[in-house]
N, CA, C and O of each residue as an XYZ file, in Angstrom:
328
protein
N      -1.238      2.733     10.831
C      -0.290      3.596     10.193
C       0.856      4.117     11.022
O       1.716      4.674     10.340
N       1.119      4.074     12.480
C       2.435      4.559     12.939
C       3.249      3.423     13.169
O       4.198      3.771     13.872
N       3.307      2.030     12.844
C       4.041      1.354     12.719
C       4.851      1.649     11.140
O       6.071      1.575     10.997
N       3.997      1.947     10.176
C       4.321      2.022      8.778
C       5.494      3.220      8.728
O       6.567      3.234      8.124
N       4.924      4.134      9.525
C       5.610      5.463      9.677
C       6.997      5.570     10.239
O       7.908      6.324      9.898
N       6.953      4.499     11.333
C       8.069      4.876     11.882
C       8.978      3.789     11.677
O      10.037      3.840     12.303
N       8.739      2.689     10.822
C       9.323      1.592     10.534
C      10.631      1.919      9.579
O      11.267      1.007      9.052
N      10.911      3.071      9.439
C      12.266      3.543      8.488
C      13.239      3.847      9.284
O      14.400      3.875      8.876
N      12.900      4.123     10.555
C      13.797      4.608     11.794
C      13.755      3.962     13.360
O      14.608      4.073     14.241
N      12.724      3.393     13.385
C      12.286      2.690     14.705
C      12.423      1.146     14.776
O      11.484      0.465     14.363
N      13.586      0.524     15.298
C      13.814     -0.969     15.259
C      12.767     -1.584     15.625
O      12.505     -2.603     14.986
N      12.008     -1.261     16.540
C      10.798     -1.997     17.103
C       9.587     -2.093     15.999
O       9.020     -3.113     15.607
N       9.362     -0.743     15.619
C       8.469     -1.007     14.716
C       8.764     -1.691     13.218
O       7.829     -2.221     12.618
N       9.802     -1.662     12.774
C      10.393     -2.288     12.043
C      10.350     -3.667     11.901
O      10.135     -4.204     10.815
N      10.584     -4.406     13.165
C      10.264     -5.733     13.877
C       8.852     -5.786     13.607
O       8.502     -6.401     12.599
N       7.948     -5.226     14.362
C       6.901     -5.230     14.416
C       6.099     -5.634     12.787
O       5.378     -6.614     12.597
N       6.455     -4.624     11.801
C       6.107     -4.724     10.543
C       6.364     -5.988      9.856
O       5.625     -6.507      9.020
N       7.492     -6.440     10.292
C       8.069     -7.874      9.371
C       7.275     -9.173     10.222
O       6.827    -10.217      9.748
N       7.278     -8.775     11.420
C       6.269     -9.973     12.096
C       4.951     -9.760     11.606
O       4.397    -10.832     11.361
N       4.181     -8.655     11.353
C       2.710     -8.665     10.684
C       2.539     -9.344      9.205
O       1.533     -9.922      8.794
N       4.201     -9.059      8.261
C       3.923     -9.416      7.095
C       4.000    -10.941      7.203
O       3.226    -11.640      6.550
N       5.006    -11.516      8.090
C       5.112    -12.890      8.110
C       3.874    -13.667      8.504
O       3.626    -14.736      7.945
N       3.278    -13.291      9.218
C       1.919    -13.744      9.684
C       0.831    -13.736      8.320
O      -0.002    -14.621      8.120
N       0.978    -12.896      7.709
C       0.434    -12.793      6.705
C       0.234    -14.115      5.605
O      -0.641    -14.903      5.245
N       1.827    -13.750      5.306
C       2.330    -15.039      4.462
C       1.903    -16.247      4.876
O       1.208    -16.982      4.175
N       2.364    -16.573      6.253
C       1.530    -17.902      6.682
C       0.406    -18.161      6.514
O      -0.103    -19.260      6.294
N      -0.149    -16.973      6.625
C      -2.125    -17.266      6.730
C      -2.624    -17.237      5.251
O      -3.812    -17.294      4.933
N      -1.444    -17.131      4.278
C      -1.717    -16.743      2.912
C      -2.533    -15.361      2.379
O      -2.908    -15.121      1.231
N      -2.654    -14.686      3.368
C      -3.290    -13.315      3.360
C      -1.990    -12.228      2.647
O      -0.824    -12.137      3.030
N      -2.478    -11.691      1.822
C      -1.821    -10.393      1.470
C      -1.763     -9.143      2.480
O      -2.700     -8.900      3.239
N      -0.360     -8.219      2.422
C      -0.191     -7.354      3.390
C      -0.644     -6.277      2.548
O      -0.536     -6.356      1.324
N      -1.243     -5.074      3.239
C      -1.743     -3.569      2.731
C      -0.816     -2.839      3.714
O      -0.731     -3.311      4.848
N       0.040     -1.503      3.335
C       0.632     -0.929      4.181
C      -0.018      0.284      4.163
O      -0.040      0.739      3.020
N      -0.475      0.883      4.857
C      -0.906      2.571      4.856
C      -0.229      3.749      5.501
O       0.070      3.662      6.692
N       0.006      4.702      4.912
C       0.321      6.034      5.412
C       1.974      5.689      4.801
O       2.959      5.465      5.504
N       1.925      5.723      3.504
C       3.210      5.614      2.554
C       3.571      7.160      2.719
O       2.742      7.869      2.148
N       4.557      7.838      3.329
C       4.457      9.134      3.026
C       5.631      9.544      2.366
O       5.569     10.644      1.817
N       6.803      8.848      2.284
C       8.275      8.932      1.688
C       8.656      7.935      1.160
O       8.129      6.828      1.270
N       9.709      8.235      0.464
C      10.517      6.852     -0.477
C      11.299      5.893      0.667
O      11.699      4.730      0.619
N      11.327      6.830      1.623
C      12.213      5.588      2.926
C      11.287      4.549      3.343
O      11.603      3.374      3.156
N      10.174      4.852      3.889
C       9.378      4.104      3.770
C       8.785      2.961      2.603
O       8.880      1.734      2.572
N       8.442      3.479      2.108
C       8.487      3.021      0.618
C       9.050      1.746      0.472
O       8.402      0.713      0.298
N      10.636      1.867      0.568
C      11.632      1.141      0.297
C      11.502      0.202      1.631
O      11.529     -1.015      1.447
N      11.359      0.711      2.992
C      11.499     -0.360      4.068
C       9.974     -1.521      3.500
O       9.816     -2.654      3.955
N       9.335     -1.074      2.789
C       7.743     -2.135      2.973
C       8.449     -2.792      1.751
O       8.303     -4.009      1.864
N       9.086     -2.514      0.740
C       9.547     -3.426     -0.541
C      10.613     -4.521      0.425
O      10.301     -5.697      0.610
N      11.635     -4.028      0.868
C      12.691     -4.730      1.662
C      11.903     -5.728      2.601
O      12.381     -6.859      2.690
N      10.785     -5.455      3.292
C       9.759     -6.207      3.926
C       8.962     -7.321      3.484
O       8.568     -8.225      4.222
N       8.725     -7.212      2.156
C       7.901     -7.965      1.617
C       6.451     -7.695      1.534
O       5.673     -8.633      1.359
N       6.007     -6.403      1.653
C       4.617     -5.912      1.642
C       3.851     -5.900      0.543
O       3.937     -4.889     -0.155
N       3.026     -6.869      0.155
C       2.299     -6.603     -1.176
C       1.847     -5.312     -1.603
O       2.450     -4.877     -2.584
N       0.928     -4.570     -1.118
C       0.422     -3.519     -1.462
C       0.864     -2.322     -0.718
O       1.559     -2.670      0.237
N       0.722     -1.038     -0.799
C       1.409      0.117      0.018
C       0.196      1.054     -0.778
O       0.015      0.969     -1.993
N      -0.581      1.941      0.102
C      -0.769      3.145     -0.194
C      -0.703      4.578      0.601
O      -0.887      4.359      1.799
N      -0.549      5.642      0.396
C      -0.194      6.433      0.888
C       0.090      8.093      0.343
O       0.378      8.088     -0.854
N       0.076      9.170      0.809
C       0.338     10.417     -0.131
C       1.611     10.496     -0.788
O       1.810     11.459     -1.528
N       2.597      9.539     -0.613
C       3.993      9.405     -1.275
C       3.093      8.649     -2.813
O       2.830      9.427     -3.729
N       2.848      7.730     -2.899
C       1.893      7.442     -4.033
C       1.129      7.964     -4.786
O       1.265      7.908     -6.008
N       0.190      8.565     -4.195
C      -1.018      9.228     -4.949
C      -1.950     10.096     -3.703
O      -1.973      9.509     -2.621
N      -2.393     10.875     -3.740
C      -3.565     11.882     -2.536
C      -4.946     11.215     -2.750
O      -5.440     10.758     -3.780
N      -5.349     11.275     -1.703
C      -6.997     10.671     -1.862
C      -7.604     11.547     -3.036
O      -7.163     12.630     -3.422
N      -8.630     10.908     -3.493
C      -9.770     11.582     -4.599
C     -10.970     11.513     -4.102
O     -11.182     10.452     -3.515
N     -11.912     12.321     -4.121
C     -13.168     12.017     -4.028
C     -13.785     10.969     -4.925
O     -13.637     10.983     -6.147
N     -14.679      9.808     -4.085
C     -15.494      8.781     -4.867
C     -15.537      9.242     -5.936
O     -14.722      8.911     -6.798
N     -16.777     10.380     -6.215
C     -17.354     10.453     -7.668
C     -16.032     10.639     -8.845
O     -16.191     10.264    -10.007
N     -15.231     11.025     -8.550
C     -13.746     11.099     -9.612
C     -13.121      9.639     -9.560
O     -12.564      9.086    -10.508
N     -13.260      9.244     -8.613
C     -12.750      7.552     -8.591
C     -13.505      6.532     -9.771
O     -13.069      5.844    -10.693
N     -14.789      6.803     -9.258
C     -16.097      6.232     -9.802
C     -16.107      6.334    -11.486
O     -16.145      5.462    -12.355
N     -16.058      7.794    -11.539
C     -15.790      8.227    -13.175
C     -14.514      7.983    -14.068
O     -14.480      8.046    -15.297
N     -13.508      7.702    -13.244
C     -12.380      7.084    -13.931
C     -12.582      5.901    -14.044
O     -12.086      5.680    -15.148
N     -13.131      4.556    -13.521
C     -13.419      3.432    -13.142
C     -14.062      3.165    -14.515
O     -13.577      2.431    -15.376
N     -15.545      4.049    -14.640
C     -16.482      3.349    -15.728
C     -15.709      3.967    -17.189
O     -15.943      3.452    -18.283
N     -14.708      5.207    -17.010
C     -13.975      4.926    -18.390
C     -13.183      4.419    -19.186
O     -12.934      4.494    -20.390
N     -12.530      3.451    -17.597
C     -11.689      2.445    -18.233
C     -12.395      1.425    -18.336
O     -11.721      0.533    -18.851
N     -13.932      0.937    -17.992
C     -14.485     -0.003    -18.219
C     -14.906      0.300    -19.750
O     -14.909     -0.690    -20.482
N     -15.240      1.462    -20.295
C     -15.870      1.503    -21.721
C     -14.757      1.206    -22.584
O     -14.926      0.666    -23.677
N     -13.240      1.646    -21.991
C     -12.113      1.720    -23.151
C     -11.992      0.340    -23.386
O     -11.865     -0.133    -24.515
N     -12.038     -0.519    -22.034
C     -11.636     -2.274    -22.344
C     -12.819     -2.814    -23.079
O     -12.580     -3.869    -23.667
N     -13.993     -2.370    -23.186
C     -15.376     -3.179    -23.697
C     -15.204     -2.712    -25.180
O     -15.240     -3.615    -26.015
N     -15.017     -1.408    -25.640
C     -14.827     -1.088    -26.903
C     -13.421     -1.724    -27.796
O     -13.458     -1.872    -29.017
N     -12.387     -2.010    -27.076
C     -10.922     -2.630    -27.398
C     -11.362     -4.196    -27.717
O     -10.693     -4.886    -28.486
N     -12.433     -4.642    -27.120
C     -12.449     -6.591    -27.435
C     -13.877     -6.430    -28.135
O     -14.459     -7.417    -28.585
């Protein structure tokens, strides 16, 4: 979390983030960054090539019940369309 948070202004964390991402690419593993709290962090992740991001800037956490409910609704809609 701290590496991601500090990557927009800390040179060492920026290098660490790039190295971790490169390791993922070499190993054919998609990378996910947590703690994306502002546009600056998101832009840094895009520049670095991180595959996925999550955090308060993108969306706030929700209760599991609500998420499950949304997934079920989505599945029903897809099955009705086909």
